[in-house]
C-alpha positions in Angstrom: -89.7 24.3 28.1 -92.8 24.4 25.8 -91.9 22.3 22.7 -93.7 23.6 19.6 -93.8 20.3 17.6 -94.8 17.1 19.3 -96.6 14.0 18.3 -97.4 10.5 19.6 -95.4 7.3 18.7 -98.0 6.7 16.1 -97.8 10.2 14.5 -100.8 11.9 16.1 -100.2 15.7 16.7 -100.5 16.7 20.3 -100.3 20.1 22.0 -97.3 20.9 24.1 -99.7 21.5 26.9 -99.7 17.6 27.8 -96.2 18.2 29.3 -97.6 20.7 31.8 -96.6 19.7 35.3 -94.5 16.6 34.2 -90.9 15.9 34.5 -89.8 15.7 30.8 -86.7 13.7 29.5 -85.3 14.3 26.1 -84.1 11.1 24.7 -81.6 11.5 21.9 -81.3 8.1 20.3 -81.5 6.0 16.9 -82.3 2.3 16.0 -79.1 1.9 14.1 -77.1 2.6 17.3 -76.3 -0.7 19.3 -76.0 1.1 22.7 -79.3 2.7 22.1 -81.1 -0.4 21.4 -79.6 -1.8 24.6 -80.8 1.1 26.8 -84.3 1.8 25.2 -85.8 -1.3 26.8 -84.5 -0.1 30.2 -85.9 3.3 29.7 -89.4 1.9 28.6 -89.4 -0.1 31.9 -88.4 2.8 34.1 -91.1 4.9 32.2 -93.9 2.5 33.1 -92.7 2.2 36.7 -92.3 6.1 37.2 -96.1 6.5 35.9 -97.4 3.6 37.9 -99.5 5.7 40.3 -99.9 8.8 38.2 -98.7 10.3 34.9 -95.9 12.5 36.1 -93.0 11.5 33.8 -92.8 12.1 30.0 -90.1 11.1 27.5 -89.7 13.0 24.2 -87.7 11.1 21.6 -85.3 13.2 19.5 -84.2 11.0 16.7 -80.9 10.6 15.0 -82.3 8.0 12.6 -81.8 8.0 8.9 -85.4 8.7 7.9 -88.9 9.2 9.3 -89.7 5.6 8.5 -86.8 4.3 10.5 -87.7 6.7 13.4 -91.3 5.4 13.4 -90.3 1.6 13.2 -87.9 2.1 16.0 -90.5 3.6 18.2 -93.0 0.9 17.3 -90.6 -1.9 17.9 -88.9 -0.8 21.3 -90.1 2.4 22.7 -92.6 3.2 25.4 -95.8 5.1 25.2 -94.1 8.4 25.0 -93.8 11.3 22.5 -91.4 12.3 19.8 -90.4 15.5 17.9 -91.5 15.0 14.1 -88.6 13.9 11.9 -88.9 16.9 9.6 -89.3 19.4 12.4 -86.7 22.1 13.0 -87.2 21.5 16.6 -85.2 18.1 16.3 -82.0 20.0 15.2 -82.6 22.8 17.6 -82.7 20.5 20.6 -79.6 18.6 19.5 -77.7 22.0 19.3 -79.2 23.4 22.4 -78.0 20.4 24.6 -75.0 19.3 22.4 -76.3 15.7 22.1 -75.7 14.4 18.6 -73.7 11.9 16.7 -70.2 12.6 15.5 -71.3 12.5 11.8 -73.6 15.4 12.3 -70.9 17.8 13.8 -70.1 19.2 10.4 -73.6 20.5 10.1 -73.0 22.6 13.3 -69.2 23.4 13.4 -69.6 26.1 16.0 -71.5 23.9 18.4 -69.8 22.1 21.2 -70.8 18.3 21.1 -71.1 17.3 24.8 -72.2 13.6 24.1 -73.3 11.3 21.5 -76.1 8.9 21.6 -78.0 7.5 23.7 -78.4 10.6 25.8 -81.2 11.3 28.2 -81.5 14.9 29.3 -84.0 15.8 32.0 -85.2 19.4 31.6 -87.2 21.8 33.8 -90.4 23.9 32.7 -88.0 26.6 31.1 -85.7 24.0 29.4 -83.1 24.3 32.0 -81.0 21.0 32.6 -82.0 19.1 35.8 -79.9 16.0 34.7 -77.6 15.5 31.8 -76.5 11.9 32.5 -80.0 10.5 32.4 -78.8 7.3 30.7 -76.4 6.5 33.5 -79.0 7.3 36.2 -81.7 5.3 34.7 -79.5 2.2 33.8 -78.5 2.0 37.4 -81.6 2.8 39.4 -84.6 3.7 37.2 -86.2 7.2 37.4 -85.3 8.7 40.9 -87.6 10.6 43.1 -84.9 13.4 43.2 -85.9 14.4 39.5 -89.4 15.3 40.6 -88.1 17.3 43.5 -85.8 19.2 41.2 -88.8 19.8 38.9 -90.9 21.4 41.5 -88.0 23.7 42.5 -87.5 24.5 38.8 -91.3 25.1 38.4 -91.2 27.6 41.3 -88.1 29.3 39.6 -90.1 29.5 36.4 -92.8 31.3 38.1 -90.2 33.7 39.4 -89.1 34.2 35.8 -92.7 35.0 34.7 -93.0 37.3 37.8 -89.8 39.1 36.6 -91.3 39.6 33.1 -94.5 40.9 34.7 -92.6 43.4 36.8 -90.3 44.5 34.0 -93.1 45.2 31.4 -96.3 45.9 33.4 -97.2 49.4 34.1 -98.9 50.4 37.4 -100.1 46.9 37.8 -101.6 46.6 34.3 -100.6 45.0 31.0 -101.7 46.6 27.8 -101.0 46.1 24.2 -98.1 48.5 24.4 -96.4 46.4 27.1 -96.7 43.3 24.9 -95.0 45.4 21.9 -92.2 46.2 24.3 -91.6 42.6 25.0 -91.6 41.7 21.3 -89.2 44.6 20.5 -86.7 43.4 23.2 -86.8 39.8 21.6 -86.2 41.3 18.1 -83.3 43.3 19.4 -81.8 40.1 20.8 -82.6 37.6 18.1 -83.0 39.8 15.0 -86.4 39.9 13.1 -88.5 37.3 14.7 -91.7 38.8 13.2 -91.7 40.4 9.7 -93.1 43.8 9.2 -96.4 42.3 8.0 -96.6 39.6 10.8 -95.7 41.9 13.7 -99.0 43.9 14.0 -101.2 40.8 13.4 -99.3 38.6 16.0 -99.5 41.5 18.5 -103.2 41.9 18.1 -104.1 38.2 18.2 -101.9 37.5 21.1 -103.0 40.3 23.2 -106.6 39.4 22.5 -105.9 36.0 23.6 -104.2 37.1 26.7 -106.8 39.7 27.6 -109.9 38.0 26.3 -110.9 41.0 24.3 -110.0 42.7 21.0 -110.7 46.2 22.4 -107.8 48.4 21.8 -108.0 49.7 25.3 -108.3 46.3 26.9 -106.1 45.5 30.0 -104.7 42.0 30.9 -104.6 41.0 34.7 -101.6 39.4 36.2 -103.4 36.0 36.2 -104.2 36.3 32.5 -100.5 37.2 31.9 -99.2 34.2 33.9 -101.5 31.9 32.0 -100.6 33.3 28.6 -96.9 33.7 29.0 -95.9 29.9 28.2 -97.6 30.6 24.7 -95.1 33.4 24.2 -92.2 31.2 25.2 -93.4 28.2 23.0 -93.5 30.7 20.0 -90.1 31.9 20.7 -88.6 28.4 20.9 -90.2 27.6 17.6 -88.7 30.7 15.9 -85.2 30.1 17.4 -85.4 26.4 16.3 -86.3 27.4 12.9 -83.4 30.0 12.8 -80.9 27.5 14.0 -82.2 25.1 11.3 -81.8 27.5 8.5 -78.3 28.5 9.7 -77.5 24.6 9.8 -78.8 24.2 6.3 -76.7 27.1 5.2 -73.6 25.6 6.9 -74.3 22.2 5.4 -74.6 23.7 1.9 -71.3 25.5 2.4 -69.5 22.4 3.7 -71.0 20.4 0.6 -69.8 22.9 -1.6 -66.3 23.0 -0.1 -66.4 19.2 -0.1 -66.9 19.0 -3.9 -64.8 21.9 -5.3 -65.0 22.6 -9.0 -61.6 23.2 -10.3 -62.2 25.2 -13.6 -61.0 28.3 -15.4 -57.8 30.0 -15.6 -57.5 30.9 -12.0 -58.7 28.5 -9.3 -59.5 29.6 -5.7 -59.2 27.5 -2.6 -58.5 27.6 1.1 -55.3 26.5 2.5 -56.8 23.2 3.9 -57.6 22.1 0.4 -54.3 23.2 -1.2 -52.8 19.7 -1.5 -56.0 18.6 -3.3 -55.8 21.6 -5.8 -52.1 20.9 -6.4 -52.6 17.3 -7.2 -55.7 18.0 -9.3 -53.6 20.5 -11.3 -50.7 18.0 -11.6 -53.2 15.4 -12.9 -54.3 17.8 -15.6 -50.5 18.1 -16.8 -50.1 21.6 -15.1 -47.4 22.8 -12.8 -49.3 24.6 -9.9 -48.6 28.4 -9.7 -49.8 29.4 -6.2 -51.1 33.0 -6.2 -50.6 33.7 -2.4 -53.6 35.6 -0.9 -53.2 34.3 2.6 -51.8 37.6 4.0 -53.8 40.3 5.6 -54.4 43.6 3.6 -51.4 45.8 3.6 -49.0 43.0 4.7 -48.1 41.8 1.1 -44.5 43.0 1.3 -43.8 42.5 4.9 -42.5 39.2 6.2 -43.8 35.6 5.5 -47.3 35.2 4.7 -49.4 32.4 6.6 -48.7 30.2 3.4 -45.0 30.9 3.2 -44.8 30.2 7.0 -46.5 26.8 6.4 -44.2 25.7 3.9 -41.3 26.9 5.9 -42.4 24.5 8.7 -43.5 21.7 6.5 -41.7 18.7 5.0 -41.5 20.6 1.7 -38.2 21.2 0.0 -38.4 24.9 -0.6 -36.1 27.7 -1.8 -36.7 31.4 -1.4 -35.9 32.6 -4.9 -36.2 36.4 -4.1 -33.9 36.0 -1.2 -31.3 34.1 -3.2 -31.4 36.7 -6.0 -30.9 39.5 -3.5 -28.0 37.6 -2.0 -26.4 37.2 -5.4 -27.1 40.4 -7.3 -27.5 43.0 -4.5 -25.5 41.9 -1.3 -23.1 40.0 -3.1 -23.1 37.4 -0.3 -23.1 34.5 -2.7 -22.1 33.6 -6.2 -24.6 32.4 -8.7 -23.0 28.9 -8.7 -23.4 28.8 -4.8 -27.1 29.8 -5.2 -27.6 27.1 -7.9 -25.9 24.5 -5.4 -28.6 25.4 -2.9 -31.4 25.0 -5.3 -30.0 21.7 -6.6 -29.8 20.3 -3.0 -33.5 21.1 -2.3 -34.5 19.6 -5.6 -32.4 16.4 -5.2 -34.2 16.0 -1.7 -37.5 16.4 -3.3 -37.2 13.8 -6.2 -35.9 11.4 -3.6 -38.4 11.8 -0.8 -41.5 12.8 -2.8 -42.0 16.1 -0.9 -42.9 19.1 -3.2 -40.1 21.3 -4.6 -41.5 24.6 -3.7 -40.1 27.9 -5.3 -40.9 30.7 -3.2 -40.8 33.9 -5.3 -42.6 36.3 -3.1 -43.2 39.7 -5.1 -40.0 39.0 -7.1 -39.2 37.8 -10.5 -36.3 35.4 -10.2 -33.9 35.5 -13.1 -34.5 31.9 -13.9 -32.3 31.8 -17.1 -29.3 32.3 -14.8 -30.4 29.2 -12.6 -31.5 26.9 -15.3 -28.7 24.2 -15.5 -29.1 20.6 -16.7 -26.8 19.6 -13.7 -28.4 21.8 -11.1 -32.0 23.1 -12.1 -33.2 21.6 -15.4 -35.8 23.9 -17.0 -38.0 20.9 -17.7 -38.8 20.8 -14.0 -41.4 23.5 -14.9 -43.2 21.1 -17.3 -45.5 18.6 -15.7 -45.5 16.3 -18.6 -41.7 16.1 -18.6 -41.6 15.3 -14.9 -44.4 12.7 -15.2 -42.4 10.9 -17.9 -39.4 10.9 -15.7 -41.4 9.4 -12.9 -42.5 6.6 -15.0 -38.8 5.4 -15.7 -37.1 2.9 -13.4 -33.8 4.5 -13.4 -33.4 8.2 -12.4 -30.2 8.4 -14.7 -32.6 7.9 -17.7 -34.6 11.0 -16.9 -34.2 14.7 -17.2 -32.7 14.6 -13.7 -30.0 12.1 -14.6 -27.3 14.8 -15.3 -27.8 16.5 -12.0 -27.9 13.2 -9.9 -24.7 12.0 -11.9 -23.1 15.4 -11.1 -23.9 15.2 -7.4 -22.8 11.6 -7.1 -19.4 12.6 -8.7 -19.0 15.5 -6.4 -19.8 13.6 -3.3 -17.9 10.2 -3.8 -17.6 8.5 -0.5 -20.0 11.0 1.2 -23.5 9.9 2.3 -26.3 12.2 1.3 -28.8 13.0 4.0 -31.6 11.4 1.9 -29.6 8.4 0.7 -29.1 7.1 -2.8 -31.5 8.3 -5.5 -32.6 5.4 -7.7 -35.7 6.8 -9.3 -38.0 9.9 -9.3 -40.5 9.5 -6.5 -44.1 9.3 -7.6 -45.1 12.0 -5.1 -42.7 14.6 -6.4 -44.3 17.8 -7.5 -43.0 21.2 -8.6 -44.8 24.2 -7.0 -44.2 28.0 -7.7 -45.4 30.4 -5.2 -45.9 34.2 -5.9 -47.3 37.1 -4.0 -48.2 39.1 -7.1 -52.0 39.8 -7.1 -54.5 37.5 -8.9 -55.5 40.4 -11.2 -55.1 44.1 -11.9 -52.0 46.3 -12.3 -49.9 44.1 -10.3 -51.1 40.8 -11.5 -49.0 37.6 -11.6 -49.5 37.3 -15.3 -48.0 40.8 -16.1 -44.8 40.0 -14.1 -44.2 36.5 -14.6 -45.2 35.9 -18.4 -41.7 36.4 -19.6 -40.1 34.2 -17.0 -42.3 31.2 -16.3 -44.2 29.1 -18.9 -47.6 30.1 -17.9 -49.5 28.1 -20.5 -48.0 25.0 -18.7 -49.0 26.2 -15.4 -52.4 26.3 -13.4 -52.8 29.4 -11.3 -54.4 28.8 -7.9 -55.3 31.7 -5.6 -55.0 30.5 -2.1 -56.7 32.2 1.0 -56.6 31.2 4.6 -60.2 29.8 4.7 -63.5 29.8 2.8 
């Protein structure tokens, strides 16, 4: 593989042609890594021994150091007389992604790339970038640079010529290669990778490269097969550079998105977050003195009314103490399966478990508006449970009987004398307790949560949080 950006261990720029005919090993390493510092001297010794009679082996350092200065110091201190990819070059990230060799802390930069190994890693590559040996560290540490690598390289070189031959056969016409054929090659790459050359660059690059290949700027010039074979590595190098830049740009966009997600800004009347950040949003709202009102948008379009959403399913399988308020209302008012007192007892049971264990007390309202006035009861569901300030005051007291939950705890203890509750004796309100209300009314518009819930819930004391599956 022709590497578009190379320099010596002293920072002098060199052309990729210096790699021609040599076995090349990409060395993924960093000075801060103890195993790397242990292996680097062994690699330096093996490098010298392999090149004792002729310069046939080259190492290219792909750094995971923290800075260009650290990279340079590491090379000056411990490395052999080999090459490196410049620290600021996009080729460095391109190679890490291509071969899957990078440190764990770099994984968030490329979430879709499979990490095959950390550092140190030594990957021996053929002339087209194909892997000849992935565990170069293990091989060199045990026996130095083996002759087998040079045999594999010769085989790969022959295979590389076969690949160039295939390109010649595909694009040449009647044994000739004209500017139109180069245009066809470029269009094929554009179709596969997107816009490699801009509309302005395309004609200029086509003209310059064909002139370089054929040795003439004549529009009717014809390149020979020998000229095509000599020129083709330049084309491959250019494509590698473009692909490296494209991957680096994507990595930068991914990193920006990750950084934005890592530092959310909870502002405004309606927050928005992905399910993985929901706990953080709930705690942030609670710290601001607001009860979280979750506006569930985790369902697929057209599925709002049908079944449990992913968020509701999550709560049903979590440790949360939840009640399906819409379902209870239907069982009481429509199906007549339960009395209002039986429904209130179910709510009280979940609320008591929540204040004891510190798990959230979740009221799943779906697309219904529960008749809360019928459920509010000092001994079963005190209305202050929807006021964060009142709950936080209760959490600050040492005795649950001195809080807003005192009457319901006392009632429960009286009704269950001699019986052990599943959660044990309640002495105080757990500091982790939170009230969370979940609705599937829409964030805005005709079916918005505000329009339906404003007369039932104290929205001025609540923080609306729109929740989606992922960013």
